[in-house]
C-alpha positions, 0 to 999 in steps of 0.5 A: 538815239532820239527818234525825234532828232532822227526825223528832223535830221532827215527832213531832206528825204521827206517825200510823198506820192501823187495820191499822197498829195491828193489825200493830204490836201483833201484831209486838211483842206489845204490850198497849197500844191507843195504839200511836202514843204507844208509838212516839213514846216509843220514838223520843224515847228517848235510846237510839234510833238514827234512820236515813233510807233513801230515803222511810223512817226506820228507828228502832232502839230496845230490840230493835225497828225502827220504820219511819216514812214520811218524807213522811207521818209514817205508822208503817208497821210495827214488828218485833222486831230479828232477832239 
């Protein structure tokens, strides 16, 4: 099974914790309070590169990396890509 398709098929399960929201907003300097929707939009982007390593998905898109747990669909963190 293609892991990319698995993540995209289950985007409705995507969520994060209160601390996750704070961490992601801080790391990416986001103004939005709807971090989950922001991440969904980025993951659905045609420029997103999705890789699964062990228990996590790593999505590279628009100079950021979003980390999602592959079993619970929890957005763990997101940060700017180091150049």
